[in-house]
C-alpha positions in Angstrom: 3.8 -17.3 5.5 5.1 -13.4 5.7 5.3 -13.7 1.8 1.6 -15.2 1.6 0.3 -12.3 4.0 2.2 -9.7 1.7 0.7 -11.4 -1.4 -2.5 -10.9 0.0 -1.7 -7.2 1.0 -1.0 -6.4 -2.7 -3.7 -8.2 -4.1 -6.4 -6.8 -1.8 -5.3 -3.3 -1.4 -4.6 -0.7 -4.1 -1.7 1.8 -3.4 -2.0 3.5 -6.7 -3.8 6.6 -4.9 -1.9 6.4 -1.6 1.0 8.8 -0.7 2.0 7.9 2.8 2.2 4.3 4.2 3.3 3.9 7.7 4.5 0.1 8.4 6.1 -1.4 11.3 9.4 -3.3 11.3 9.4 -6.9 12.5 10.6 -7.8 16.0 12.9 -10.8 15.3 12.4 -12.3 18.8 8.8 -12.4 18.6 8.7 -13.9 15.1 6.5 -11.0 13.7 5.6 -11.2 10.1 8.5 -9.8 8.0 7.3 -6.7 6.7 10.4 -6.2 4.6 8.5 -8.0 1.9 5.8 -5.3 1.7 8.5 -2.4 1.8 10.2 -3.8 -1.0 7.4 -4.4 -3.4 6.2 -1.0 -2.7 9.8 0.7 -3.5 9.9 -1.2 -6.7 6.5 -0.9 -7.9 4.7 2.0 -6.2 7.4 5.3 -6.2 4.5 7.6 -5.7 4.1 6.0 -2.3 6.3 7.3 0.6 7.1 4.7 3.3 7.5 5.3 6.8 8.4 3.1 10.2 7.8 4.0 13.8 10.0 5.4 16.1 9.2 5.3 19.9 9.9 8.5 21.7 10.0 7.3 25.1 9.7 10.9 26.8 6.4 11.6 25.3 5.3 7.7 25.1 4.4 8.1 21.4 5.3 6.8 18.2 7.0 9.1 15.5 6.4 8.0 11.9 9.8 8.4 10.2 10.8 8.2 6.3 12.2 4.4 5.7 13.6 3.6 2.3 15.9 0.8 0.8 18.7 3.3 1.9 17.7 3.7 5.7 19.8 2.1 8.5 18.2 0.7 11.4 19.1 0.1 15.0 17.5 -1.2 17.9 16.1 0.6 20.9 16.0 -0.4 24.3 13.0 -2.9 23.7 14.9 -4.4 20.9 12.5 -2.7 18.4 14.3 -1.9 15.2 13.7 1.7 14.3 15.3 4.0 11.6 18.2 6.0 12.8 17.3 9.0 10.8 14.9 10.4 8.3 12.1 13.0 8.1 9.4 12.7 10.2 5.7 13.1 9.1 2.6 13.9 10.9 0.4 11.1 11.6 -2.4 13.3 9.9 -0.8 12.8 6.6 -0.7 8.9 6.9 -3.3 7.2 4.6 -2.5 3.6 5.6 -1.3 2.2 8.5 0.0 -1.5 9.0 -0.1 -2.5 12.4 1.5 -5.3 14.6 -0.4 -7.4 17.0 -0.1 -10.7 19.0 -3.9 -11.6 18.4 -7.1 -10.3 17.2 -10.7 -11.0 17.3 -13.7 -11.1 14.9 -14.8 -7.5 15.6 -11.8 -6.1 14.5 -9.8 -5.3 17.9 -6.3 -6.3 18.4 -4.0 -6.8 21.2 -0.7 -5.4 21.0 2.3 -5.2 23.7 0.2 -3.5 26.1 1.7 -0.1 26.1 -1.1 1.7 23.9 1.7 3.2 21.5 -0.5 2.5 18.2 -3.9 3.3 19.5 -2.6 7.0 20.7 -0.7 7.1 17.2 -3.9 6.2 15.2 -5.8 8.9 16.8 -4.0 11.4 15.0 -4.3 9.8 11.7 -6.6 10.6 8.9 -10.4 9.8 9.7 -10.3 7.8 6.2 -6.9 6.2 7.1 -6.7 2.3 6.3 -5.6 0.4 9.5 -4.6 -2.9 8.6 -3.3 -5.7 11.1 -1.0 -8.4 10.0 -1.3 -12.0 11.7 0.1 -15.2 11.4 -2.9 -16.4 13.3 -6.9 -16.8 12.8 -9.0 -14.4 15.2 -10.1 -15.4 18.5 -13.8 -15.1 19.2 -13.4 -11.8 21.3 -11.4 -9.8 22.8 -12.8 -9.0 26.4 -10.8 -6.2 27.9 -11.4 -3.5 25.0 -11.4 0.2 26.2 -12.8 3.5 24.8 -9.1 4.2 23.9 -8.6 1.0 21.6 -9.0 1.9 18.1 -10.5 -1.0 15.5 -8.8 -2.3 12.7 -10.2 -1.8 9.4 -8.8 -5.2 8.0 -6.6 -8.0 9.2 -4.7 -9.9 7.0 -3.4 -13.6 7.8 -1.8 -16.3 5.5 -4.8 -17.6 4.7 -7.8 -14.8 4.6 -8.3 -11.1 4.7 -10.9 -10.2 7.3 -12.9 -7.1 6.8 -14.3 -5.1 9.8 -15.6 -1.8 8.2 
């Protein structure tokens, strides 16, 4: 199913004019979508696109966007999330496309993550026209009820069977 999601991503979105893409690394124990299919195709077919992955800064409760390439090494942080061990950091204001992890999403483009708000805080610093794309193995629920002002909606969400547009 991860391959199906990756194929839909590349069919639906044009990366030829993008410079900086931020994408999560999957948490194996949660059976998240394997985003390495996306990274590998970007590295192979879109050399103009720099790829970045999140690294959690536990002191500031924020995400840093760290350059991630086929030569990067990763290690698990204290929550079991794989992160790049080194690489240049980029300001979230330079990111043009963010691929988001999620537990579930609704038909209006709201997502439920792991409850700490890291990505919502990160997205606030991104460009106004930054594309926010979620990846899910499941179809949307009708509505997420506990949405707050701090929650940032996705523009799209990709499942193995469909691309949902919220913009």
